[in-house]
C-alpha positions in Angstrom: -10.7 16.5 51.2 -9.7 19.8 50.6 -7.6 20.8 53.3 -7.7 24.9 54.7 -4.1 25.8 54.5 -2.6 27.7 57.3 1.0 30.4 55.8 3.7 31.5 58.0 5.3 34.0 55.6 4.5 35.5 52.6 6.2 39.1 51.2 3.4 40.5 49.2 3.8 43.9 51.9 7.0 44.0 50.1 6.1 43.7 46.5 3.3 46.3 47.6 4.9 48.9 48.9 7.7 48.5 46.0 5.8 47.8 43.0 2.8 48.3 43.1 1.2 45.1 43.8 -2.3 44.4 44.4 -4.1 41.9 46.3 -7.1 40.7 44.2 -5.3 40.2 40.2 -1.7 39.7 41.1 1.0 40.8 37.9 3.2 38.4 36.5 5.8 37.6 38.9 3.4 37.2 42.1 2.7 34.7 43.5 0.4 35.6 46.4 -2.6 36.6 45.1 -6.8 36.4 46.1 -7.8 34.2 42.9 -3.9 32.5 44.1 -4.8 32.0 47.7 -8.4 31.1 47.0 -8.0 28.1 44.5 -5.5 26.8 47.3 -8.3 27.0 50.1 -5.0 29.7 52.2 -7.5 30.2 55.2 -4.7 31.4 57.3 -2.0 34.4 55.7 0.8 35.2 57.9 1.7 39.3 55.7 5.5 39.6 56.6 6.4 43.5 56.2 10.7 42.7 56.1 12.6 45.3 56.4 15.3 46.5 52.9 18.1 47.6 54.8 20.0 48.0 51.2 17.9 51.2 50.8 17.8 55.2 52.0 14.7 54.9 53.9 14.5 54.2 57.5 13.4 51.4 58.1 10.3 51.8 60.8 9.5 54.1 57.5 9.7 51.2 55.3 7.3 49.4 57.5 4.4 51.9 58.0 4.4 51.7 54.5 4.0 48.0 54.4 1.4 47.7 57.6 -0.5 51.0 56.3 -0.9 49.1 52.2 -1.9 46.0 55.3 -4.7 47.6 56.1 -5.3 49.0 52.7 -5.6 45.0 51.4 -8.2 44.6 54.2 -10.6 47.4 53.2 -10.3 47.2 49.8 -11.3 43.1 50.2 -13.9 42.0 52.4 -13.0 39.4 52.0 -9.3 38.8 53.5 -10.0 39.6 57.7 -8.1 40.1 60.4 -7.5 36.4 62.7 -9.6 36.7 65.4 -10.0 34.0 68.5 -13.3 32.8 66.7 -12.3 32.6 63.4 -13.3 29.3 61.5 -12.2 28.5 58.0 -14.8 26.7 56.9 -16.6 30.4 55.4 -15.3 32.4 52.7 -12.7 34.6 54.4 -9.1 34.6 54.5 -7.7 34.9 58.0 -4.4 37.1 57.9 -1.9 37.9 61.0 0.6 41.0 60.0 4.0 40.5 60.9 8.2 42.1 60.9 10.4 40.2 59.0 14.2 41.5 60.8 13.7 44.2 63.6 15.9 47.0 62.6 12.5 49.2 63.0 11.6 48.8 66.2 15.4 51.1 67.1 16.1 48.9 70.3 12.8 51.4 71.5 10.1 49.4 73.8 7.8 52.4 73.3 8.5 52.0 69.3 7.2 47.7 70.0 4.6 48.7 71.5 2.7 51.2 68.6 3.7 48.5 66.1 1.6 46.2 68.7 -1.3 48.9 69.0 -1.1 48.5 64.7 -1.5 45.3 64.7 1.8 43.0 65.1 1.5 39.8 66.7 4.4 38.2 64.9 9.1 39.5 64.7 12.2 37.8 63.4 14.5 40.0 64.7 16.8 39.7 62.2 17.1 38.5 59.0 20.3 38.2 56.7 22.6 39.5 59.0 23.2 40.9 62.2 21.9 43.9 63.4 21.8 44.7 67.1 19.7 43.0 68.3 21.4 40.0 67.6 23.5 37.8 65.4 22.0 36.2 61.8 22.5 32.4 61.0 23.4 34.3 57.7 26.2 37.2 59.3 29.3 37.4 59.9 30.1 35.4 63.0 26.5 35.5 64.2 26.6 35.9 68.1 23.7 35.7 70.3 21.3 38.4 71.6 22.4 41.4 72.6 21.6 43.2 75.8 19.0 45.1 73.8 17.4 41.5 72.2 17.3 40.2 75.4 15.1 43.5 76.5 13.4 43.6 73.7 12.0 39.9 73.5 11.2 40.4 77.7 9.3 42.8 76.1 7.6 41.2 73.4 6.4 38.0 75.9 4.9 41.1 77.9 2.4 43.0 75.3 1.7 39.1 74.2 4.1 39.3 70.1 5.5 36.3 68.5 8.9 35.1 69.3 10.0 34.1 65.6 13.8 31.7 65.1 13.6 32.4 61.7 16.8 34.0 60.5 18.8 33.9 64.1 21.3 32.6 64.8 22.0 28.9 66.5 23.1 31.2 70.4 20.0 33.5 69.8 17.8 30.4 69.4 18.7 29.3 72.5 19.3 32.0 74.2 15.4 32.5 73.1 14.6 29.0 74.6 16.1 30.5 77.4 14.2 33.9 77.5 11.1 33.3 76.8 8.4 33.1 79.2 5.7 31.9 76.1 6.3 29.6 73.2 8.6 30.3 70.2 7.8 29.4 67.0 9.8 29.3 63.3 7.5 30.9 60.7 9.8 29.5 57.5 13.2 27.2 58.7 13.9 24.2 56.9 16.2 21.3 58.8 19.4 21.2 59.1 19.6 17.1 59.3 18.9 17.0 55.8 20.4 20.5 54.8 23.2 21.8 56.1 22.9 25.2 55.7 23.1 27.6 58.6 19.1 28.8 58.0 17.6 25.8 58.6 17.0 24.3 61.9 18.9 21.8 64.3 17.2 19.4 65.4 18.2 19.4 69.0 16.4 22.8 68.7 13.2 21.8 67.4 12.8 19.3 69.8 13.0 22.0 72.6 10.8 25.1 69.9 8.5 22.2 70.3 8.7 20.6 73.7 7.7 24.7 75.0 4.3 24.5 72.8 5.9 26.4 69.5 6.0 25.0 66.0 8.0 24.8 63.3 7.1 26.6 59.3 8.5 24.5 57.0 9.3 27.2 53.8 9.7 26.3 49.8 13.1 28.0 49.1 15.4 25.0 47.4 18.5 25.8 48.9 17.2 25.2 52.3 14.8 22.2 50.5 17.9 19.8 48.5 20.9 20.4 47.4 20.9 21.0 43.9 18.6 21.0 40.8 14.9 22.5 41.1 13.2 21.9 44.4 10.3 20.2 43.8 6.4 19.2 46.4 8.1 16.1 47.3 11.4 17.4 48.6 9.3 20.0 51.1 7.4 16.4 52.7 11.4 15.4 52.9 11.4 18.1 55.8 7.1 18.0 56.9 8.4 14.2 57.2 11.3 14.7 59.6 9.9 17.4 61.9 7.3 15.0 63.0 9.3 12.6 63.1 11.8 14.6 65.2 9.1 16.4 67.6 5.5 15.1 66.4 3.1 15.5 64.6 2.0 18.8 66.7 5.4 20.6 65.5 4.6 21.1 61.8 3.3 23.8 60.4 3.7 25.6 56.3 6.2 28.7 56.0 5.9 28.7 52.3 8.0 32.0 52.3 5.9 33.0 48.5 7.1 36.0 47.2 10.6 36.1 48.9 12.4 34.0 46.0 12.2 34.7 42.8 12.5 30.1 41.7 9.8 28.1 43.2 9.8 24.2 43.6 8.7 23.1 40.2 5.7 21.5 40.7 4.2 24.6 43.6 5.0 27.5 42.1 2.4 29.8 43.8 -0.9 29.0 46.1 -3.1 27.5 44.1 -1.5 24.1 43.9 -1.2 24.1 47.6 -3.8 20.7 47.4 -1.3 19.1 45.9 1.0 19.2 48.4 -1.7 17.4 50.8 -1.8 14.9 48.1 0.8 14.1 48.7 1.2 14.1 52.2 -1.3 11.3 52.3 0.2 9.6 49.8 4.0 9.7 51.6 1.8 7.7 54.9 -0.1 10.8 57.2 -3.6 10.2 58.0 -6.6 13.3 57.4 -6.5 14.4 60.1 -2.4 14.6 60.3 -2.4 16.5 56.6 -5.0 18.8 58.4 -2.9 19.3 61.5 0.0 19.9 59.4 -1.4 22.7 56.8 -3.5 24.2 59.1 -4.7 23.5 62.6 -0.8 23.4 64.6 -0.6 27.3 62.8 -3.9 28.3 63.8 -3.2 27.1 67.5 -0.2 28.3 68.1 -0.6 31.9 66.7 -4.5 32.5 68.2 -3.7 33.2 71.8 -1.5 35.7 70.1 -4.3 37.5 68.5 
């Protein structure tokens, strides 16, 4: 069986903006490309516009440039489409969702958020690795929860229909989001802290509560969030998937690769073309075909389709 794949996070758009990457034929350092996605049977790909706050270009300008690259990609490739409620993964097209990683571009302005929604943004994280005016980051210095401005932006995201992504958010920020959000929240690319004790991984209590409220947790392939030393492998990804399922049920887990957001990949999963090997490893670990299909595609699709 060749499973459809849904991936909740990649950083291709930054490479398209900064390095001139094209989706049709990837450069050597590029993992997200049309051939790799097709060979891996990826049928739903989230494309994140990640803000590089170290650059002189204002965050909003960066995000608008990446959104332009996103639409150029769709307009230049008939095989990549925006996800719709009636999309089915059994055809030749790959559906896509536009997201934002790091909400500095909003400038704490609901008006800017509404414009980003009009441009097609359907999910957003508040932070990357540093605290900002909306929230504390998991890797930030003495991180706190959501600020007053952050709570207002979350409220407007709920009203508009933009999914709130807790990946990179501090524990206190996740607590605040769980208290305040009227719609299910999710983690696009976060692993399990009980297996890897780093702030970027989720505590079991957060995994359980996100799932209880109808959200999903995307497991990423970043080595330092999978293993304590050495190169990560597919089996390490499987361990984190197993833990999410044990803690929160089969409907709670999905995939969130972080492809093109890393410099080193699992040695047996260097790009999306080999994702069916991950599915085979899930089968070998004891998951049924229907359970693998949920983890690989259905759970993420069913979560995000409510926002399109």
